[in-house]
C-alpha positions in Angstrom: 9.8 -14.6 -18.2 12.8 -12.4 -17.2 10.5 -9.5 -16.2 8.4 -11.8 -14.0 11.5 -13.3 -12.4 13.1 -10.0 -11.8 9.7 -8.7 -10.2 9.8 -11.7 -7.6 13.6 -11.0 -7.0 12.6 -7.4 -6.1 9.7 -8.3 -4.0 11.8 -11.0 -2.2 14.7 -8.3 -1.8 12.0 -5.8 -0.4 10.8 -8.3 2.1 14.3 -9.4 3.3 14.2 -7.5 6.8 10.6 -8.9 7.6 11.5 -12.5 6.5 14.6 -12.2 8.4 13.4 -10.9 11.5 9.8 -11.7 11.7 9.6 -15.0 9.9 13.0 -16.1 10.8 12.2 -15.4 14.5 9.2 -17.6 14.1 11.4 -20.2 12.4 14.0 -20.1 15.3 11.2 -20.3 17.8 9.3 -23.2 16.5 12.3 -25.4 15.2 12.9 -28.5 17.1 10.1 -28.1 19.5 7.1 -30.4 20.1 3.9 -28.3 19.7 1.8 -27.9 22.8 -0.1 -25.0 24.2 2.8 -23.1 25.6 4.4 -22.9 22.3 0.8 -22.0 20.7 0.8 -19.1 23.4 4.3 -18.0 22.2 3.4 -18.0 18.6 0.5 -15.9 19.3 2.3 -13.3 20.9 5.1 -13.1 18.1 2.4 -12.9 15.5 0.8 -9.8 17.3 4.1 -8.5 17.7 4.9 -8.7 14.1 1.9 -6.5 13.2 -0.2 -9.4 11.8 -3.2 -7.9 13.5 -5.2 -9.3 16.5 -8.1 -10.5 14.2 -5.6 -12.5 11.8 -3.7 -13.8 14.5 -6.8 -15.1 16.2 -7.6 -17.1 13.1 -4.4 -18.4 12.7 -4.0 -19.5 16.3 -7.4 -21.3 15.9 -6.3 -23.1 13.1 -3.0 -24.3 14.9 -4.9 -25.2 18.0 -7.6 -27.1 16.0 -4.7 -29.2 14.3 -2.8 -29.7 17.9 -6.1 -30.9 19.2 -6.9 -33.2 16.5 -3.4 -34.7 16.6 -2.5 -33.6 13.0 0.0 -30.9 14.0 2.4 -31.9 16.5 5.7 -30.4 15.7 6.6 -26.8 15.7 8.5 -27.3 12.4 5.1 -28.1 10.7 3.5 -24.8 11.8 5.0 -22.4 9.5 3.6 -24.2 6.4 0.2 -24.2 8.2 0.5 -20.3 8.7 1.5 -19.9 4.8 -1.4 -22.0 3.6 -4.1 -20.1 5.9 -2.9 -16.8 5.0 -2.9 -17.6 1.2 -6.6 -18.6 1.9 -7.3 -15.1 3.4 -7.0 -13.6 0.0 -9.9 -14.8 -2.2 -9.9 -13.7 -5.8 -10.5 -10.0 -5.7 -9.9 -7.0 -8.0 -6.5 -5.2 -7.2 -6.4 -3.4 -10.5 -6.6 0.4 -11.4 -10.1 1.4 -12.5 -10.0 3.9 -15.7 -12.7 6.1 -16.8 -14.7 4.6 -20.0 -14.2 8.4 -21.6 -12.0 11.1 -20.9 -9.2 11.3 -18.3 -9.0 9.1 -15.2 -8.2 10.9 -12.2 -6.3 9.2 -9.5 -6.4 11.2 -6.0 -3.3 10.3 -3.7 -3.4 11.0 -0.3 -1.6 10.2 2.9 0.1 11.7 5.9 3.5 13.8 5.8 6.4 11.4 5.8 4.5 8.5 4.4 6.3 8.4 1.1 3.6 9.8 -0.9 5.5 12.0 -3.2 7.9 9.3 -4.2 4.9 6.8 -4.5 3.4 9.4 -7.0 6.4 9.2 -9.0 6.4 5.4 -9.0 2.9 5.4 -10.2 3.4 7.8 -13.0 6.4 5.8 -14.1 4.4 2.6 -14.1 1.6 4.2 -16.0 3.7 6.0 -18.7 5.4 2.4 -19.0 2.0 1.3 -20.1 1.8 3.9 -22.8 -0.5 6.3 -21.0 0.1 10.0 -20.9 0.0 11.5 -17.5 -0.3 14.8 -16.0 0.2 15.6 -12.1 -1.6 18.2 -10.4 0.3 19.7 -7.3 -2.5 20.0 -4.9 -0.2 20.4 -1.7 0.0 24.2 -1.9 1.0 24.4 1.7 4.7 23.4 1.1 6.8 24.8 -1.6 9.5 22.0 -0.9 6.6 19.4 -1.9 5.9 21.1 -5.1 9.4 21.4 -6.1 10.1 17.8 -5.5 7.2 16.8 -7.5 8.1 19.3 -10.3 11.8 17.3 -10.2 10.0 14.0 -10.4 7.7 15.3 -13.2 10.8 16.6 -15.3 12.7 13.5 -14.9 9.9 11.2 -15.9 8.9 13.3 -18.7 5.2 13.9 -17.5 3.3 17.3 -17.5 2.6 19.0 -14.2 0.0 21.6 -13.0 0.7 23.8 -10.1 -0.8 26.7 -8.1 0.3 29.5 -5.9 1.8 28.6 -2.7 -0.8 29.0 0.0 -3.6 28.8 -2.6 -6.7 26.7 -2.8 -5.8 23.1 -3.4 -9.0 22.6 -5.0 -8.4 25.1 -7.7 -5.3 23.4 -8.7 -7.2 20.2 -8.8 -9.7 22.1 -11.0 -7.0 23.3 -13.2 -5.5 19.9 -13.6 -8.5 18.3 -14.7 -9.2 21.0 -17.0 -5.9 20.9 -18.6 -6.2 17.2 -18.9 -9.4 17.3 -20.7 -8.1 20.1 -23.1 -4.8 18.2 -23.9 -6.4 14.8 -24.0 -4.3 13.3 -21.4 -5.0 9.9 -20.2 -4.5 9.8 -16.5 -4.5 12.7 -13.8 -2.5 11.9 -11.0 -3.4 14.5 -8.0 -1.0 15.0 -5.3 -2.6 16.2 -1.8 -1.3 17.8 1.4 0.1 15.5 3.9 -2.7 15.4 6.2 -2.7 14.1 9.7 -5.9 11.9 10.0 -6.6 13.7 13.1 -6.9 17.4 11.8 -10.4 17.7 11.1 -10.2 20.7 8.8 -8.0 19.0 6.5 -9.8 16.2 6.3 -12.9 18.2 5.4 -10.6 19.6 2.5 -10.1 16.2 1.2 -13.9 15.9 0.9 -14.1 19.3 -0.9 -11.2 18.2 -3.3 -13.4 15.1 -4.3 -16.3 17.2 -5.0 -14.7 19.7 -7.2 -13.1 16.6 -9.3 -16.5 15.1 -9.5 -17.8 18.3 -11.0 -15.1 18.8 -13.5 -14.7 15.0 -14.6 -17.6 12.8 -14.5 -16.9 9.9 -11.9 -13.9 11.3 -10.7 -11.8 10.8 -8.7 -11.9 7.2 -10.0 -9.2 6.0 -7.8 -8.3 7.5 -4.2 -5.1 5.7 -3.3 -4.0 6.0 0.3 -0.2 6.0 0.9 0.6 4.0 4.0 4.0 3.7 5.3 4.7 0.1 6.2 7.3 1.0 9.0 4.4 2.6 11.0 2.6 -0.5 11.9 -0.7 -0.4 13.7 -0.7 3.4 13.4 -1.2 2.8 9.5 -4.5 0.8 10.2 -5.8 3.9 12.3 -5.0 6.3 9.6 -6.5 4.0 6.8 -9.9 4.0 9.0 -10.0 7.8 9.5 -9.0 8.5 5.7 -11.8 6.2 4.7 -14.3 8.3 6.5 -13.4 11.5 4.4 -12.6 10.1 1.0 -13.8 7.2 -0.8 -10.6 5.2 -0.4 -10.4 2.7 -3.2 -6.9 1.1 -2.5 -3.8 1.3 -0.6 -0.2 1.9 -1.8 2.1 0.5 0.7 5.4 2.4 0.9 8.8 1.7 2.4 8.2 -2.1 2.6 11.8 -2.5 2.1 12.4 -0.7 5.1 10.5 -2.4 7.7 10.8 -5.9 9.7 7.2 -5.9 10.3 5.7 -6.4 6.8 2.8 -8.3 8.5 0.8 -5.0 8.4 0.0 -6.0 4.7 -1.9 -8.9 6.3 -3.6 -6.8 8.9 -4.8 -4.2 6.3 -6.7 -7.0 4.3 -8.3 -8.6 7.2 -8.9 -5.7 9.3 -9.9 -2.9 6.7 -11.0 -4.9 3.8 -9.4 -2.3 1.6 -7.3 -3.8 -1.5 -3.5 -3.3 -1.3 -3.0 -2.3 -4.8 0.5 -1.4 -4.9 3.9 -2.0 -3.0 6.9 -0.1 -3.1 10.1 -2.3 -2.4 12.9 0.3 -3.0 13.9 3.7 -3.8 13.8 4.2 -7.6 10.9 4.8 -9.7 10.9 1.2 -11.1 10.5 -0.1 -7.3 6.8 -0.4 -7.4 4.7 -3.5 -8.1 0.8 -4.5 -8.4 0.3 -6.5 -5.0 0.0 -10.2 -5.6 -0.9 -11.9 -2.4 0.5 -15.5 -3.4 3.9 -14.0 -4.5 3.8 -11.8 -1.2 3.2 -14.7 1.1 5.7 -17.1 -0.9 8.4 -14.3 -0.7 7.7 -13.8 3.0 7.9 -17.3 4.2 10.7 -18.6 1.9 13.9 -19.8 3.5 16.9 -17.8 3.0 19.6 -19.8 1.5 22.8 -17.5 1.4 
């Protein structure tokens, strides 16, 4: 019970800026006002500005307008609860768990643009897996930046996980091959492969991502079993465009949303679900290796809309 309440507290803390600025702004705008078309239009603009997404906003506004026209929704103060209910309904039961190989090592390929928080997210994921009793090996496939490899080495040493690296400027696919081979030879449970921080507009790098996936599949059957895309929650709608492009180059299976604690626009989580259909599997809610949580839609929406009391 203590672990659950602690996780909820971390999530609530991580969403404090979004709750204060975005939801708090909605609450202030709606409080004490009679619902009418002018207020509904204000609400629509505020939702779009909060990175909820155009498609999601349209659904929410249709629901509010439906209640307004039917006479069942007359006060602005009642709108937030309607939004909360509708947002929860947008997440039907779905599989947001990590998929592990039935035999041999599970390979998790982690990708994303530079600056998205990829290295820290990998450290958090390794810490989570190790905490579940799994042996972990990291493959440093970002051979273009010595600093990135060194940062990963520091995290691996701190967390007590193995790491395989290659020559600076070498072939990333060769590192992936060696990491997978080492994992099989050593009986490691999970291989987590870092990749260069690709910009989704750089075609040669995106083609390299395709090559990585093919090399992994030849070394370990069914691999990569997960392709996790790290998105920076503070980047707003640009994160959606990145996800669309990365999905074309690799079979992205889920999102790791980093820096959720650093943005006032956490509505991007909602937009990802509605506009991309990709499951958000993990959210980063702080700076330490422990600050990662499997994504729970109900807990997320509740933490987002919960009124601050202090």
